[in-house]
C-alpha positions as semicolon CSV with decimal commas, in nm:
position;residue;x (nm);y (nm);z (nm)
1;X;-4,173;-4,633;3,328
2;X;-3,814;-4,585;3,224
3;X;-3,632;-4,706;2,919
4;X;-3,514;-5,066;2,929
5;X;-3,145;-5,128;2,859
6;X;-3,003;-5,459;2,749
7;X;-2,777;-5,657;2,976
8;X;-2,485;-5,607;2,736
9;X;-2,509;-5,229;2,778
10;X;-2,527;-5,259;3,155
11;X;-2,240;-5,509;3,167
12;X;-2,015;-5,293;2,948
13;X;-2,091;-4,982;3,152
14;X;-2,029;-5,154;3,484
15;X;-1,699;-5,301;3,361
16;X;-1,584;-4,957;3,248
17;X;-1,685;-4,804;3,581
18;X;-1,492;-5,072;3,771
19;X;-1,181;-5,041;3,554
20;X;-1,176;-4,661;3,540
21;X;-1,368;-4,538;3,848
22;X;-1,255;-4,174;3,845
23;X;-1,288;-4,113;3,471
24;X;-1,664;-4,051;3,457
25;X;-1,866;-3,746;3,561
26;X;-2,231;-3,637;3,581
27;X;-2,211;-3,488;3,230
28;X;-2,324;-3,705;2,939
29;X;-2,107;-3,531;2,677
30;X;-1,788;-3,592;2,875
31;X;-1,882;-3,953;2,944
32;X;-1,954;-4,008;2,576
33;X;-1,601;-3,900;2,486
34;X;-1,450;-4,116;2,760
35;X;-1,641;-4,425;2,646
36;X;-1,516;-4,369;2,292
37;X;-1,156;-4,342;2,419
38;X;-1,161;-4,631;2,666
39;X;-1,374;-4,891;2,488
40;X;-1,395;-5,027;2,137
41;X;-1,764;-4,968;2,072
42;X;-1,894;-5,057;1,728
43;X;-2,170;-4,804;1,679
44;X;-2,254;-4,451;1,785
45;X;-2,590;-4,561;1,927
46;X;-2,429;-4,826;2,147
47;X;-2,167;-4,576;2,269
48;X;-2,441;-4,330;2,361
49;X;-2,644;-4,595;2,541
50;X;-2,341;-4,697;2,749
51;X;-2,252;-4,335;2,825
52;X;-2,611;-4,260;2,924
53;X;-2,625;-4,555;3,162
54;X;-2,293;-4,452;3,318
55;X;-2,421;-4,095;3,361
56;X;-2,735;-4,224;3,531
57;X;-2,534;-4,444;3,768
58;X;-2,289;-4,164;3,857
59;X;-2,573;-3,920;3,928
60;X;-2,751;-4,166;4,156
61;X;-2,430;-4,267;4,339
62;X;-2,320;-3,915;4,434
């Protein structure tokens, strides 16, 4: 079974992907930097969770 993510993480990630569709790649490190630039995320853990979810979605979409 996979790791469960909260709806706030999923919502934030999906909003970022809709607003900036071509900004994210299959690489977590790059996505982590983009999330930090594009969104005002309070903590490092939350930023990483959002970037990880975006990475997962990008990998499964392409």
